[in-house]
N, CA, C and O atoms as a Tripos MOL2 file, in Angstrom:
@<TRIPOS>MOLECULE
protein
  244   243    61     0     0
PROTEIN
NO_CHARGES

@<TRIPOS>ATOM
      1 N         -76.1890  120.5490   29.6020 N.3       1 UNK1
      2 CA        -74.7540  119.2830   30.1520 C.3       1 UNK1
      3 C         -76.1830  118.0800   30.5660 C.2       1 UNK1
      4 O         -76.0890  116.8550   30.4960 O.2       1 UNK1
      5 N         -77.3710  118.8260   30.9670 N.am      2 UNK2
      6 CA        -78.0850  117.7780   31.5190 C.3       2 UNK2
      7 C         -78.7850  116.9040   30.3460 C.2       2 UNK2
      8 O         -79.3230  115.8410   30.6570 O.2       2 UNK2
      9 N         -78.7800  117.4340   28.7260 N.am      3 UNK3
     10 CA        -79.4610  116.7220   27.9640 C.3       3 UNK3
     11 C         -78.4660  115.4890   27.3170 C.2       3 UNK3
     12 O         -78.8510  114.6360   26.5170 O.2       3 UNK3
     13 N         -77.2230  115.6080   27.8180 N.am      4 UNK4
     14 CA        -76.3540  114.9670   27.2700 C.3       4 UNK4
     15 C         -76.3650  113.6360   28.2690 C.2       4 UNK4
     16 O         -76.0530  112.5450   27.7910 O.2       4 UNK4
     17 N         -76.6860  113.7440   29.4920 N.am      5 UNK5
     18 CA        -76.4690  112.2890   30.2090 C.3       5 UNK5
     19 C         -78.0060  111.7150   30.0490 C.2       5 UNK5
     20 O         -78.3210  110.6280   30.5350 O.2       5 UNK5
     21 N         -78.7070  112.3440   29.4990 N.am      6 UNK6
     22 CA        -80.2500  111.7270   29.4320 C.3       6 UNK6
     23 C         -79.8570  110.8630   28.3300 C.2       6 UNK6
     24 O         -79.9830  109.6400   28.3840 O.2       6 UNK6
     25 N         -79.3790  111.4940   27.3240 N.am      7 UNK7
     26 CA        -79.0630  110.7420   25.7030 C.3       7 UNK7
     27 C         -78.0310  109.3020   26.2230 C.2       7 UNK7
     28 O         -78.2260  108.1280   25.9060 O.2       7 UNK7
     29 N         -77.0770  109.7730   26.9750 N.am      8 UNK8
     30 CA        -76.3550  108.2810   27.4730 C.3       8 UNK8
     31 C         -76.9970  107.4280   28.4600 C.2       8 UNK8
     32 O         -76.6450  106.2610   28.6350 O.2       8 UNK8
     33 N         -78.0320  108.0510   29.1770 N.am      9 UNK9
     34 CA        -78.7450  106.8910   29.4300 C.3       9 UNK9
     35 C         -79.8830  105.9580   28.4620 C.2       9 UNK9
     36 O         -80.1140  104.7510   28.5380 O.2       9 UNK9
     37 N         -80.3930  106.8310   27.6810 N.am     10 UNK10
     38 CA        -81.1150  106.0590   26.6600 C.3      10 UNK10
     39 C         -80.5090  105.4220   25.6990 C.2      10 UNK10
     40 O         -81.1230  104.5360   25.1070 O.2      10 UNK10
     41 N         -78.8780  105.8150   25.2680 N.am     11 UNK11
     42 CA        -78.5430  104.3480   24.5530 C.3      11 UNK11
     43 C         -77.8740  103.4440   25.1470 C.2      11 UNK11
     44 O         -77.3890  102.4780   24.5580 O.2      11 UNK11
     45 N         -77.7350  103.7480   26.8810 N.am     12 UNK12
     46 CA        -77.6210  102.3430   27.3910 C.3      12 UNK12
     47 C         -78.5310  101.5780   27.4150 C.2      12 UNK12
     48 O         -78.3350  100.4060   27.0910 O.2      12 UNK12
     49 N         -79.6510  101.9760   27.7660 N.am     13 UNK13
     50 CA        -80.7490  101.0200   27.6840 C.3      13 UNK13
     51 C         -81.0570  100.4680   26.3460 C.2      13 UNK13
     52 O         -81.3590   99.2780   26.2530 O.2      13 UNK13
     53 N         -80.9910  101.4460   25.0050 N.am     14 UNK14
     54 CA        -80.8940  100.8330   24.0050 C.3      14 UNK14
     55 C         -80.0980   99.5510   23.9600 C.2      14 UNK14
     56 O         -80.3550   98.3840   23.6640 O.2      14 UNK14
     57 N         -79.0880  100.1820   24.3470 N.am     15 UNK15
     58 CA        -77.7970   98.9360   24.1270 C.3      15 UNK15
     59 C         -78.4210   97.4410   24.9280 C.2      15 UNK15
     60 O         -78.7730   96.3390   24.5070 O.2      15 UNK15
     61 N         -78.3450   98.0160   26.1430 N.am     16 UNK16
     62 CA        -78.9640   96.7920   26.7430 C.3      16 UNK16
     63 C         -80.0140   95.8410   26.4150 C.2      16 UNK16
     64 O         -79.9280   94.6420   26.6810 O.2      16 UNK16
     65 N         -81.2520   96.5210   25.6890 N.am     17 UNK17
     66 CA        -82.1000   95.7940   25.1910 C.3      17 UNK17
     67 C         -81.6690   95.3730   23.7880 C.2      17 UNK17
     68 O         -82.3060   94.4310   23.3170 O.2      17 UNK17
     69 N         -80.8690   95.8110   23.1650 N.am     18 UNK18
     70 CA        -80.5170   95.1460   22.0380 C.3      18 UNK18
     71 C         -79.4050   93.7840   22.1600 C.2      18 UNK18
     72 O         -79.1890   92.9280   21.3020 O.2      18 UNK18
     73 N         -78.8230   93.9110   23.4750 N.am     19 UNK19
     74 CA        -78.0470   92.5670   24.2060 C.3      19 UNK19
     75 C         -79.2820   91.6660   24.3370 C.2      19 UNK19
     76 O         -79.3040   90.6520   23.6390 O.2      19 UNK19
     77 N         -80.2710   91.9150   25.1250 N.am     20 UNK20
     78 CA        -80.7200   91.0860   25.4590 C.3      20 UNK20
     79 C         -82.0480   90.3370   24.3100 C.2      20 UNK20
     80 O         -82.5410   89.2230   24.4900 O.2      20 UNK20
     81 N         -82.3870   91.2370   23.2220 N.am     21 UNK21
     82 CA        -83.0530   90.7530   22.2960 C.3      21 UNK21
     83 C         -81.9530   89.7330   21.4570 C.2      21 UNK21
     84 O         -82.1180   88.5390   21.2050 O.2      21 UNK21
     85 N         -81.0710   90.3830   21.1960 N.am     22 UNK22
     86 CA        -79.9100   89.1400   20.4210 C.3      22 UNK22
     87 C         -79.7930   87.9660   21.1950 C.2      22 UNK22
     88 O         -79.9130   86.8640   20.6600 O.2      22 UNK22
     89 N         -79.5020   88.1320   22.7780 N.am     23 UNK23
     90 CA        -79.3820   86.6420   23.2970 C.3      23 UNK23
     91 C         -80.3860   85.6650   22.8370 C.2      23 UNK23
     92 O         -80.2270   84.5110   22.4410 O.2      23 UNK23
     93 N         -81.6490   86.5040   22.9980 N.am     24 UNK24
     94 CA        -83.0480   85.5530   22.9690 C.3      24 UNK24
     95 C         -83.1480   84.7140   21.3920 C.2      24 UNK24
     96 O         -83.3770   83.5190   21.2080 O.2      24 UNK24
     97 N         -82.8830   85.8370   20.3260 N.am     25 UNK25
     98 CA        -82.8560   85.2560   19.2820 C.3      25 UNK25
     99 C         -81.4380   84.1040   18.8680 C.2      25 UNK25
    100 O         -81.4300   83.1940   18.0390 O.2      25 UNK25
    101 N         -80.6120   84.4510   19.5570 N.am     26 UNK26
    102 CA        -79.6370   83.4010   19.4380 C.3      26 UNK26
    103 C         -79.7160   81.9340   20.2040 C.2      26 UNK26
    104 O         -79.1350   80.8830   19.9300 O.2      26 UNK26
    105 N         -80.6310   82.2460   21.2460 N.am     27 UNK27
    106 CA        -81.1730   81.0370   22.2640 C.3      27 UNK27
    107 C         -82.0870   80.0580   21.3200 C.2      27 UNK27
    108 O         -81.9420   78.8360   21.3290 O.2      27 UNK27
    109 N         -83.0550   80.7480   20.4960 N.am     28 UNK28
    110 CA        -84.0260   80.3330   19.9000 C.3      28 UNK28
    111 C         -83.6380   79.6730   18.5370 C.2      28 UNK28
    112 O         -84.2210   78.7370   17.9900 O.2      28 UNK28
    113 N         -82.2820   80.5060   18.0010 N.am     29 UNK29
    114 CA        -81.7710   79.8050   16.8710 C.3      29 UNK29
    115 C         -80.9250   78.3840   16.8840 C.2      29 UNK29
    116 O         -80.7240   77.6150   15.9430 O.2      29 UNK29
    117 N         -80.5390   78.2980   18.1190 N.am     30 UNK30
    118 CA        -79.7200   77.1450   18.6240 C.3      30 UNK30
    119 C         -80.6250   76.2630   19.1670 C.2      30 UNK30
    120 O         -80.3390   75.0860   18.9460 O.2      30 UNK30
    121 N         -81.8570   76.4980   19.9550 N.am     31 UNK31
    122 CA        -82.5850   75.4930   20.7280 C.3      31 UNK31
    123 C         -83.6540   74.7690   20.0320 C.2      31 UNK31
    124 O         -83.8530   73.5540   20.0410 O.2      31 UNK31
    125 N         -84.3920   75.7990   19.3530 N.am     32 UNK32
    126 CA        -85.4920   75.4920   18.4190 C.3      32 UNK32
    127 C         -85.1460   74.4040   17.1680 C.2      32 UNK32
    128 O         -86.0540   73.5890   17.0020 O.2      32 UNK32
    129 N         -84.3490   74.3010   16.5430 N.am     33 UNK33
    130 CA        -84.0050   73.1080   15.4700 C.3      33 UNK33
    131 C         -84.0980   71.9450   16.1960 C.2      33 UNK33
    132 O         -84.7400   71.0370   15.6690 O.2      33 UNK33
    133 N         -83.4320   71.6800   17.6770 N.am     34 UNK34
    134 CA        -83.2770   70.6130   18.3990 C.3      34 UNK34
    135 C         -84.5230   70.2140   18.5030 C.2      34 UNK34
    136 O         -84.8920   69.1470   18.0120 O.2      34 UNK34
    137 N         -85.2940   70.9950   19.1320 N.am     35 UNK35
    138 CA        -86.9320   70.7210   19.5320 C.3      35 UNK35
    139 C         -87.4900   70.1510   18.6060 C.2      35 UNK35
    140 O         -87.9600   69.0260   18.7760 O.2      35 UNK35
    141 N         -87.5690   70.7890   17.4220 N.am     36 UNK36
    142 CA        -88.8570   70.5240   16.2740 C.3      36 UNK36
    143 C         -88.3290   68.8330   15.7260 C.2      36 UNK36
    144 O         -89.0970   67.9310   15.3900 O.2      36 UNK36
    145 N         -86.8240   68.7700   15.7680 N.am     37 UNK37
    146 CA        -86.0960   67.4720   15.3590 C.3      37 UNK37
    147 C         -86.7730   66.2780   16.2110 C.2      37 UNK37
    148 O         -87.2350   65.2100   15.8110 O.2      37 UNK37
    149 N         -86.6740   66.8490   17.6230 N.am     38 UNK38
    150 CA        -87.2500   65.7630   18.6510 C.3      38 UNK38
    151 C         -88.2770   65.4780   18.6670 C.2      38 UNK38
    152 O         -88.6590   64.4440   19.2160 O.2      38 UNK38
    153 N         -89.1280   66.3890   18.0090 N.am     39 UNK39
    154 CA        -90.8720   66.4270   18.0960 C.3      39 UNK39
    155 C         -91.0710   65.4080   17.0890 C.2      39 UNK39
    156 O         -91.5200   64.2830   17.3050 O.2      39 UNK39
    157 N         -90.6470   65.9540   15.7960 N.am     40 UNK40
    158 CA        -90.7720   65.1990   14.5750 C.3      40 UNK40
    159 C         -90.3050   63.7430   14.1530 C.2      40 UNK40
    160 O         -90.7570   63.1030   13.2040 O.2      40 UNK40
    161 N         -89.4110   63.3820   14.9510 N.am     41 UNK41
    162 CA        -88.6680   62.2680   14.5860 C.3      41 UNK41
    163 C         -89.4530   61.1480   15.2930 C.2      41 UNK41
    164 O         -90.1050   61.3020   16.3260 O.2      41 UNK41
    165 N         -89.2800   59.8000   14.4850 N.am     42 UNK42
    166 CA        -90.2520   58.4890   15.1600 C.3      42 UNK42
    167 C         -89.3230   58.1370   16.1610 C.2      42 UNK42
    168 O         -88.1290   58.4360   16.1660 O.2      42 UNK42
    169 N         -89.8930   57.5320   16.9480 N.am     43 UNK43
    170 CA        -89.8650   57.0330   18.3220 C.3      43 UNK43
    171 C         -89.7730   55.5530   17.6890 C.2      43 UNK43
    172 O         -88.7730   54.9080   18.0030 O.2      43 UNK43
    173 N         -90.4220   55.1360   17.0940 N.am     44 UNK44
    174 CA        -90.4320   53.5380   16.5050 C.3      44 UNK44
    175 C         -89.5410   53.3350   15.3250 C.2      44 UNK44
    176 O         -90.1320   52.9060   14.3340 O.2      44 UNK44
    177 N         -88.6810   53.4740   15.2380 N.am     45 UNK45
    178 CA        -87.4980   53.1310   14.5170 C.3      45 UNK45
    179 C         -87.3370   51.7800   14.3190 C.2      45 UNK45
    180 O         -86.9760   51.2030   15.3450 O.2      45 UNK45
    181 N         -87.4770   51.0920   13.3790 N.am     46 UNK46
    182 CA        -87.0420   49.6590   13.1780 C.3      46 UNK46
    183 C         -85.8850   49.2030   12.6460 C.2      46 UNK46
    184 O         -85.6260   49.3180   11.4480 O.2      46 UNK46
    185 N         -85.2240   48.7320   13.3760 N.am     47 UNK47
    186 CA        -83.8390   48.0280   12.7320 C.3      47 UNK47
    187 C         -84.0050   47.1690   11.7680 C.2      47 UNK47
    188 O         -84.5610   46.1710   12.2270 O.2      47 UNK47
    189 N         -83.7690   47.0620   10.5300 N.am     48 UNK48
    190 CA        -84.0660   46.2940    9.4150 C.3      48 UNK48
    191 C         -82.5110   45.6530    9.0480 C.2      48 UNK48
    192 O         -82.4330   44.6400    8.3520 O.2      48 UNK48
    193 N         -81.6270   46.1440    9.4320 N.am     49 UNK49
    194 CA        -80.1300   45.6230    9.2320 C.3      49 UNK49
    195 C         -80.3870   44.1230    9.9410 C.2      49 UNK49
    196 O         -81.0970   43.8890   10.9190 O.2      49 UNK49
    197 N         -79.4890   43.0570    9.0470 N.am     50 UNK50
    198 CA        -79.5380   41.7370    9.7110 C.3      50 UNK50
    199 C         -77.8850   41.8240   10.3580 C.2      50 UNK50
    200 O         -76.9650   42.6370   10.2660 O.2      50 UNK50
    201 N         -78.0680   40.6630   10.9670 N.am     51 UNK51
    202 CA        -76.8330   40.4410   11.6590 C.3      51 UNK51
    203 C         -75.7030   40.1400   10.7410 C.2      51 UNK51
    204 O         -76.0040   39.4900    9.7390 O.2      51 UNK51
    205 N         -74.3980   40.5050   10.8980 N.am     52 UNK52
    206 CA        -73.2160   40.2710   10.0410 C.3      52 UNK52
    207 C         -72.7450   38.8560   10.2970 C.2      52 UNK52
    208 O         -72.2440   38.3430    9.2970 O.2      52 UNK52
    209 N         -72.7750   38.0540   11.4280 N.am     53 UNK53
    210 CA        -72.8100   37.0280   11.6700 C.3      53 UNK53
    211 C         -73.4810   35.8420   10.9650 C.2      53 UNK53
    212 O         -72.9270   34.7990   10.6180 O.2      53 UNK53
    213 N         -74.8020   36.1880   10.8100 N.am     54 UNK54
    214 CA        -75.7470   35.0910    9.6280 C.3      54 UNK54
    215 C         -75.3580   35.5240    8.4650 C.2      54 UNK54
    216 O         -75.2840   34.5800    7.6780 O.2      54 UNK54
    217 N         -75.0540   36.5920    7.9640 N.am     55 UNK55
    218 CA        -74.5630   36.5930    6.5210 C.3      55 UNK55
    219 C         -72.9830   36.0310    6.5100 C.2      55 UNK55
    220 O         -72.6970   35.1800    5.6680 O.2      55 UNK55
    221 N         -72.0980   36.4400    7.3150 N.am     56 UNK56
    222 CA        -70.8420   35.6130    7.1620 C.3      56 UNK56
    223 C         -71.4130   33.7100    6.9150 C.2      56 UNK56
    224 O         -71.4100   33.2430    5.7770 O.2      56 UNK56
    225 N         -71.7170   33.1090    7.7610 N.am     57 UNK57
    226 CA        -72.1850   31.9780    7.8580 C.3      57 UNK57
    227 C         -73.1530   31.7020    6.3640 C.2      57 UNK57
    228 O         -72.9830   30.5370    6.0040 O.2      57 UNK57
    229 N         -73.7190   32.1560    5.8080 N.am     58 UNK58
    230 CA        -74.6650   32.1670    4.7350 C.3      58 UNK58
    231 C         -73.2850   31.9760    3.6270 C.2      58 UNK58
    232 O         -73.2940   30.9490    2.9490 O.2      58 UNK58
    233 N         -72.0950   32.9680    3.4430 N.am     59 UNK59
    234 CA        -71.3530   32.6460    2.8340 C.3      59 UNK59
    235 C         -70.1900   31.5500    2.4400 C.2      59 UNK59
    236 O         -69.6500   31.1360    1.4140 O.2      59 UNK59
    237 N         -70.1350   31.3570    3.6460 N.am     60 UNK60
    238 CA        -69.2900   30.0550    3.7010 C.3      60 UNK60
    239 C         -69.9100   28.7280    3.4250 C.2      60 UNK60
    240 O         -69.2000   27.8010    3.0340 O.2      60 UNK60
    241 N         -71.1730   28.5820    3.6030 N.am     61 UNK61
    242 CA        -71.7520   27.3210    3.0090 C.3      61 UNK61
    243 C         -71.9640   27.2680    1.6090 C.2      61 UNK61
    244 O         -72.4350   26.2540    1.0940 O.2      61 UNK61
@<TRIPOS>BOND
     1     1     2 1
     2     2     3 1
     3     3     4 2
     4     3     5 am
     5     5     6 1
     6     6     7 1
     7     7     8 2
     8     7     9 am
     9     9    10 1
    10    10    11 1
    11    11    12 2
    12    11    13 am
    13    13    14 1
    14    14    15 1
    15    15    16 2
    16    15    17 am
    17    17    18 1
    18    18    19 1
    19    19    20 2
    20    19    21 am
    21    21    22 1
    22    22    23 1
    23    23    24 2
    24    23    25 am
    25    25    26 1
    26    26    27 1
    27    27    28 2
    28    27    29 am
    29    29    30 1
    30    30    31 1
    31    31    32 2
    32    31    33 am
    33    33    34 1
    34    34    35 1
    35    35    36 2
    36    35    37 am
    37    37    38 1
    38    38    39 1
    39    39    40 2
    40    39    41 am
    41    41    42 1
    42    42    43 1
    43    43    44 2
    44    43    45 am
    45    45    46 1
    46    46    47 1
    47    47    48 2
    48    47    49 am
    49    49    50 1
    50    50    51 1
    51    51    52 2
    52    51    53 am
    53    53    54 1
    54    54    55 1
    55    55    56 2
    56    55    57 am
    57    57    58 1
    58    58    59 1
    59    59    60 2
    60    59    61 am
    61    61    62 1
    62    62    63 1
    63    63    64 2
    64    63    65 am
    65    65    66 1
    66    66    67 1
    67    67    68 2
    68    67    69 am
    69    69    70 1
    70    70    71 1
    71    71    72 2
    72    71    73 am
    73    73    74 1
    74    74    75 1
    75    75    76 2
    76    75    77 am
    77    77    78 1
    78    78    79 1
    79    79    80 2
    80    79    81 am
    81    81    82 1
    82    82    83 1
    83    83    84 2
    84    83    85 am
    85    85    86 1
    86    86    87 1
    87    87    88 2
    88    87    89 am
    89    89    90 1
    90    90    91 1
    91    91    92 2
    92    91    93 am
    93    93    94 1
    94    94    95 1
    95    95    96 2
    96    95    97 am
    97    97    98 1
    98    98    99 1
    99    99   100 2
   100    99   101 am
   101   101   102 1
   102   102   103 1
   103   103   104 2
   104   103   105 am
   105   105   106 1
   106   106   107 1
   107   107   108 2
   108   107   109 am
   109   109   110 1
   110   110   111 1
   111   111   112 2
   112   111   113 am
   113   113   114 1
   114   114   115 1
   115   115   116 2
   116   115   117 am
   117   117   118 1
   118   118   119 1
   119   119   120 2
   120   119   121 am
   121   121   122 1
   122   122   123 1
   123   123   124 2
   124   123   125 am
   125   125   126 1
   126   126   127 1
   127   127   128 2
   128   127   129 am
   129   129   130 1
   130   130   131 1
   131   131   132 2
   132   131   133 am
   133   133   134 1
   134   134   135 1
   135   135   136 2
   136   135   137 am
   137   137   138 1
   138   138   139 1
   139   139   140 2
   140   139   141 am
   141   141   142 1
   142   142   143 1
   143   143   144 2
   144   143   145 am
   145   145   146 1
   146   146   147 1
   147   147   148 2
   148   147   149 am
   149   149   150 1
   150   150   151 1
   151   151   152 2
   152   151   153 am
   153   153   154 1
   154   154   155 1
   155   155   156 2
   156   155   157 am
   157   157   158 1
   158   158   159 1
   159   159   160 2
   160   159   161 am
   161   161   162 1
   162   162   163 1
   163   163   164 2
   164   163   165 am
   165   165   166 1
   166   166   167 1
   167   167   168 2
   168   167   169 am
   169   169   170 1
   170   170   171 1
   171   171   172 2
   172   171   173 am
   173   173   174 1
   174   174   175 1
   175   175   176 2
   176   175   177 am
   177   177   178 1
   178   178   179 1
   179   179   180 2
   180   179   181 am
   181   181   182 1
   182   182   183 1
   183   183   184 2
   184   183   185 am
   185   185   186 1
   186   186   187 1
   187   187   188 2
   188   187   189 am
   189   189   190 1
   190   190   191 1
   191   191   192 2
   192   191   193 am
   193   193   194 1
   194   194   195 1
   195   195   196 2
   196   195   197 am
   197   197   198 1
   198   198   199 1
   199   199   200 2
   200   199   201 am
   201   201   202 1
   202   202   203 1
   203   203   204 2
   204   203   205 am
   205   205   206 1
   206   206   207 1
   207   207   208 2
   208   207   209 am
   209   209   210 1
   210   210   211 1
   211   211   212 2
   212   211   213 am
   213   213   214 1
   214   214   215 1
   215   215   216 2
   216   215   217 am
   217   217   218 1
   218   218   219 1
   219   219   220 2
   220   219   221 am
   221   221   222 1
   222   222   223 1
   223   223   224 2
   224   223   225 am
   225   225   226 1
   226   226   227 1
   227   227   228 2
   228   227   229 am
   229   229   230 1
   230   230   231 1
   231   231   232 2
   232   231   233 am
   233   233   234 1
   234   234   235 1
   235   235   236 2
   236   235   237 am
   237   237   238 1
   238   238   239 1
   239   239   240 2
   240   239   241 am
   241   241   242 1
   242   242   243 1
   243   243   244 2
@<TRIPOS>SUBSTRUCTURE
     1 UNK1         2 RESIDUE 1 A UNK
     2 UNK2         6 RESIDUE 1 A UNK
     3 UNK3        10 RESIDUE 1 A UNK
     4 UNK4        14 RESIDUE 1 A UNK
     5 UNK5        18 RESIDUE 1 A UNK
     6 UNK6        22 RESIDUE 1 A UNK
     7 UNK7        26 RESIDUE 1 A UNK
     8 UNK8        30 RESIDUE 1 A UNK
     9 UNK9        34 RESIDUE 1 A UNK
    10 UNK10       38 RESIDUE 1 A UNK
    11 UNK11       42 RESIDUE 1 A UNK
    12 UNK12       46 RESIDUE 1 A UNK
    13 UNK13       50 RESIDUE 1 A UNK
    14 UNK14       54 RESIDUE 1 A UNK
    15 UNK15       58 RESIDUE 1 A UNK
    16 UNK16       62 RESIDUE 1 A UNK
    17 UNK17       66 RESIDUE 1 A UNK
    18 UNK18       70 RESIDUE 1 A UNK
    19 UNK19       74 RESIDUE 1 A UNK
    20 UNK20       78 RESIDUE 1 A UNK
    21 UNK21       82 RESIDUE 1 A UNK
    22 UNK22       86 RESIDUE 1 A UNK
    23 UNK23       90 RESIDUE 1 A UNK
    24 UNK24       94 RESIDUE 1 A UNK
    25 UNK25       98 RESIDUE 1 A UNK
    26 UNK26      102 RESIDUE 1 A UNK
    27 UNK27      106 RESIDUE 1 A UNK
    28 UNK28      110 RESIDUE 1 A UNK
    29 UNK29      114 RESIDUE 1 A UNK
    30 UNK30      118 RESIDUE 1 A UNK
    31 UNK31      122 RESIDUE 1 A UNK
    32 UNK32      126 RESIDUE 1 A UNK
    33 UNK33      130 RESIDUE 1 A UNK
    34 UNK34      134 RESIDUE 1 A UNK
    35 UNK35      138 RESIDUE 1 A UNK
    36 UNK36      142 RESIDUE 1 A UNK
    37 UNK37      146 RESIDUE 1 A UNK
    38 UNK38      150 RESIDUE 1 A UNK
    39 UNK39      154 RESIDUE 1 A UNK
    40 UNK40      158 RESIDUE 1 A UNK
    41 UNK41      162 RESIDUE 1 A UNK
    42 UNK42      166 RESIDUE 1 A UNK
    43 UNK43      170 RESIDUE 1 A UNK
    44 UNK44      174 RESIDUE 1 A UNK
    45 UNK45      178 RESIDUE 1 A UNK
    46 UNK46      182 RESIDUE 1 A UNK
    47 UNK47      186 RESIDUE 1 A UNK
    48 UNK48      190 RESIDUE 1 A UNK
    49 UNK49      194 RESIDUE 1 A UNK
    50 UNK50      198 RESIDUE 1 A UNK
    51 UNK51      202 RESIDUE 1 A UNK
    52 UNK52      206 RESIDUE 1 A UNK
    53 UNK53      210 RESIDUE 1 A UNK
    54 UNK54      214 RESIDUE 1 A UNK
    55 UNK55      218 RESIDUE 1 A UNK
    56 UNK56      222 RESIDUE 1 A UNK
    57 UNK57      226 RESIDUE 1 A UNK
    58 UNK58      230 RESIDUE 1 A UNK
    59 UNK59      234 RESIDUE 1 A UNK
    60 UNK60      238 RESIDUE 1 A UNK
    61 UNK61      242 RESIDUE 1 A UNK
């Protein structure tokens, strides 16, 4: 009976460790792409779109 309790403790520890590792993998999967995109995205994005009002005024002339 003593060996059964040791096995149960080992299984509980294994399950706990698997839960922690799985949670860490899930958090990395969700957060790492956000940080990579933020790091490689350009902060100096130029807005080349012309104002709509200017285009409408040209069409009316």
